[in-house]
C-alpha positions as CSV (number, residue, x, y, z in Angstrom):
1,L,-0.1,0.0,0.1
2,G,2.8,2.4,0.6
3,A,3.9,2.2,-2.8
4,H,0.5,3.6,-4.0
5,R,-0.7,7.1,-3.8
6,L,-4.5,6.4,-3.1
7,L,-6.5,3.8,-1.4
8,V,-9.9,3.2,-3.0
9,S,-12.8,1.8,-0.9
10,Y,-16.4,1.4,-0.4
11,N,-17.4,2.0,2.9
12,G,-13.7,1.4,3.7
13,R,-13.0,4.6,5.9
14,A,-15.9,3.9,8.4
15,F,-15.7,0.1,8.4
16,D,-13.1,-2.0,6.5
17,T,-9.8,0.2,7.2
18,H,-10.4,0.3,10.9
19,I,-10.7,-3.7,10.9
20,L,-7.6,-3.9,8.8
21,R,-5.9,-1.7,11.2
22,N,-7.1,-3.8,14.4
23,R,-5.9,-7.0,12.6
24,F,-2.3,-5.4,12.0
25,L,-2.1,-4.2,15.2
26,L,-2.7,-7.6,16.7
27,N,-0.1,-9.2,14.5
28,R,2.5,-6.2,15.6
29,R,2.5,-4.9,11.8
30,P,2.3,-1.3,11.0
31,F,-0.6,-0.4,8.7
32,E,-0.6,2.9,7.2
33,V,-3.0,3.8,4.1
34,G,-2.4,7.3,3.5
35,E,-4.9,9.1,1.4
36,Q,-8.2,7.2,1.1
37,L,-11.1,7.8,-1.2
38,D,-14.2,6.2,0.0
39,L,-16.6,6.0,-3.2
40,L,-19.7,5.3,-1.1
41,Y,-19.6,9.0,-0.1
42,W,-19.7,10.1,-3.6
43,A,-22.4,7.3,-4.7
44,R,-24.7,8.8,-2.0
45,R,-24.3,12.3,-3.0
46,L,-24.6,11.4,-6.8
47,W,-27.4,8.7,-6.5
48,R,-29.2,8.7,-3.1
49,R,-32.2,10.3,-4.1
50,S,-32.9,8.4,-7.4
51,L,-31.8,4.9,-5.9
52,R,-32.4,4.8,-2.2
53,D,-30.2,1.7,-1.8
54,C,-26.4,2.7,-2.5
55,S,-24.9,-0.4,-1.7
56,L,-22.3,-1.5,-4.2
57,A,-24.4,-4.3,-5.6
58,N,-27.1,-2.0,-6.4
59,I,-24.7,0.6,-7.8
60,E,-23.4,-2.1,-10.1
61,R,-26.7,-2.9,-11.4
62,E,-28.4,0.5,-11.8
63,V,-25.3,2.5,-12.7
64,L,-22.5,0.3,-14.0
65,G,-25.0,-2.1,-15.7
66,V,-23.5,-5.1,-14.1
67,Q,-25.3,-8.4,-13.4
68,R,-23.5,-10.7,-11.4
69,Q,-23.8,-14.7,-12.3
70,Q,-23.5,-17.4,-9.7
71,D,-22.5,-14.9,-7.1
72,V,-22.4,-15.3,-3.2
73,A,-24.1,-12.9,-0.8
74,G,-21.4,-10.7,1.2
75,F,-22.8,-11.9,4.3
76,E,-21.9,-15.5,3.4
77,V,-18.3,-15.0,2.5
78,P,-16.7,-15.3,6.2
79,G,-18.6,-18.5,6.6
80,I,-17.3,-20.1,3.5
81,Y,-14.1,-19.2,4.3
82,L,-14.1,-20.4,8.0
83,E,-15.4,-23.7,6.5
84,Y,-12.5,-24.0,4.2
85,L,-10.2,-23.3,7.1
86,R,-11.9,-26.0,9.1
87,T,-12.2,-28.8,6.4
88,G,-9.4,-27.8,3.9
89,L,-12.3,-28.4,1.1
90,V,-12.6,-25.7,-1.4
91,G,-16.0,-25.8,-1.8
92,R,-17.4,-22.4,-2.7
93,L,-14.1,-20.6,-2.2
94,S,-13.9,-19.9,-5.9
95,L,-17.0,-17.9,-5.8
96,V,-15.9,-16.2,-3.0
97,M,-12.6,-15.1,-5.0
98,E,-14.9,-14.1,-8.0
99,H,-16.9,-12.2,-5.7
100,N,-14.1,-10.2,-4.5
101,L,-12.8,-9.6,-8.0
102,Q,-15.9,-8.3,-9.2
103,D,-15.9,-5.8,-6.1
104,V,-12.3,-4.3,-7.2
105,V,-13.4,-4.4,-10.8
106,S,-16.7,-2.5,-10.1
107,L,-14.6,-0.2,-7.9
108,A,-12.4,0.7,-10.9
109,G,-15.4,1.3,-13.2
110,L,-17.1,3.5,-10.6
111,F,-14.1,5.5,-9.6
112,D,-14.0,6.1,-13.7
113,I,-17.5,7.5,-13.7
114,V,-17.2,9.6,-10.5
115,G,-14.2,11.2,-11.7
116,G,-15.7,12.0,-14.8
117,L,-18.9,13.5,-13.4
118,L,-16.8,15.5,-10.9
119,A,-14.5,16.9,-13.5
120,D,-17.7,17.9,-15.9
121,A,-15.6,16.3,-18.5
122,A,-17.8,13.9,-20.1
123,P,-20.5,15.2,-22.3
124,G,-23.9,13.1,-21.6
125,A,-22.2,11.4,-18.5
126,E,-24.7,13.3,-16.3
127,L,-27.7,11.0,-17.6
128,R,-25.7,8.1,-15.4
129,A,-26.6,10.5,-12.3
130,D,-29.3,12.5,-10.3
131,T,-28.9,15.7,-12.2
132,T,-29.9,17.9,-9.4
133,A,-27.3,16.5,-7.3
134,L,-24.8,16.6,-9.7
135,G,-25.6,20.1,-10.4
136,R,-25.2,20.8,-6.8
137,L,-21.9,19.2,-6.6
138,L,-20.8,21.1,-9.9
139,L,-21.6,24.3,-8.3
140,E,-19.9,23.7,-5.4
141,R,-16.7,23.0,-7.4
142,G,-17.1,26.3,-9.3
143,Y,-18.4,24.6,-12.6
144,P,-21.1,27.0,-14.3
145,R,-22.3,23.7,-16.1
146,G,-24.1,23.4,-12.5
147,E,-26.4,26.3,-13.2
148,Q,-27.5,24.5,-16.5
149,L,-27.8,21.1,-15.0
150,L,-30.1,22.9,-12.0
151,E,-32.0,24.7,-14.4
152,A,-32.8,21.6,-16.7
153,S,-33.6,19.5,-13.5
154,F,-36.4,22.2,-12.7
155,N,-37.6,22.8,-16.2
156,Q,-38.0,19.2,-17.6
157,A,-38.5,17.1,-14.0
158,G,-40.1,19.8,-12.1
159,D,-37.6,19.3,-9.4
160,E,-38.3,22.1,-6.8
161,A,-35.1,21.1,-4.8
162,A,-33.0,22.2,-8.0
163,A,-34.7,25.5,-8.1
164,R,-34.2,26.1,-4.4
165,L,-30.5,25.4,-4.9
166,L,-30.0,27.6,-7.9
167,S,-32.0,30.3,-6.3
168,L,-29.8,30.2,-3.4
169,H,-26.6,30.4,-5.7
170,Y,-28.1,33.3,-7.4
171,K,-28.7,34.9,-4.0
172,R,-25.3,34.4,-2.7
173,R,-24.0,36.0,-5.7
174,G,-26.1,39.2,-5.3
175,Q,-28.0,38.0,-8.6
176,W,-31.5,38.9,-7.2
177,E,-33.4,39.1,-10.4
178,Q,-32.7,35.8,-11.1
179,A,-33.2,34.5,-7.9
180,A,-36.7,36.1,-7.5
181,A,-37.6,34.8,-10.8
182,L,-37.0,31.3,-9.5
183,W,-39.0,31.9,-6.4
184,Q,-41.9,33.3,-8.5
185,R,-41.9,30.1,-10.8
186,I,-41.9,27.7,-7.7
187,L,-44.6,29.6,-6.3
188,A,-46.7,29.5,-9.7
189,E,-46.2,25.6,-9.3
190,G,-47.8,25.5,-5.8
191,R,-47.5,26.4,-2.2
192,S,-43.9,26.4,-0.9
193,L,-42.9,28.0,2.3
194,F,-39.4,28.4,1.2
195,A,-40.1,30.6,-1.7
196,A,-43.0,32.5,0.2
197,V,-40.3,33.3,2.8
198,E,-37.4,34.2,0.3
199,M,-39.8,36.3,-1.8
200,A,-41.2,38.2,1.3
201,K,-37.7,38.8,2.4
202,Y,-36.7,40.0,-1.2
203,L,-39.5,42.3,-1.4
204,E,-39.1,43.8,2.1
205,H,-35.3,44.3,2.0
206,R,-34.3,44.5,-1.6
207,R,-37.3,46.2,-3.1
208,R,-38.7,48.2,-0.2
209,R,-42.3,46.9,-1.4
210,H,-43.7,46.3,2.2
211,S,-47.2,45.6,1.1
212,E,-46.1,42.8,-1.3
213,A,-44.0,41.3,1.0
214,L,-46.6,41.1,4.0
215,E,-49.0,39.5,1.3
216,W,-46.8,36.7,1.0
217,V,-46.5,36.3,4.6
218,L,-50.2,36.3,5.3
219,R,-50.8,34.0,2.2
220,A,-48.1,31.5,3.8
221,L,-49.6,31.8,7.1
222,S,-53.1,31.0,5.5
223,W,-51.8,27.7,4.0
224,E,-52.9,24.3,5.8
225,V,-49.3,22.7,5.5
226,G,-47.2,21.9,8.4
227,Q,-45.0,24.8,9.8
228,E,-41.4,24.2,11.5
229,P,-41.5,26.5,14.6
230,S,-38.4,27.9,12.7
231,T,-40.6,28.6,9.7
232,R,-43.1,30.2,11.6
233,Q,-40.5,32.5,13.4
234,Q,-39.0,33.6,9.9
235,L,-42.7,34.5,8.9
């Protein structure tokens, strides 16, 4: 491991690395992995809303298009290996090797896809990801294409979360007209406490149109939707 710049894992940072470190410690061996990239973190950010289940097996099926054949379940692997140690019979041990090999191959494929998405270097690659999640990540990394993806997600899929993210992005940059236009579009689609609060604040503090701001506050208070104490306080 010391000869390599980066350790790539899937849930390794929270689980496997700690087990390995303890095993090495028990055997009085040093264990330093250096920099580690846990792809589970990125998979959750890019596909959690669309897939819900971000296990490696599900990411393989839904993102990589991998369909395992004659595979063993991960929870069976320790038992198969212990049975081999006890009896010396190979049994299903070859399937365990195939299982582990496919894990590594899938990590390589996922590493390539995530890297392409975050580098904004692969046209059409966003089709593999949640467009809103990818737009947010690209904005965080300073790529203007993030704005385009969030706009497309709102226009084509009606994803209010995309419009919220984009409007707050415009707000932070002082692009008030673009932000207000998005809040108006959200409110035109239905009742949104978020958009009503933001519109009221914009009208009061930026446009000094206090009566219109008050109208949005009263309208939001009249909606029969759940209001957190913090939202009511804002109103």
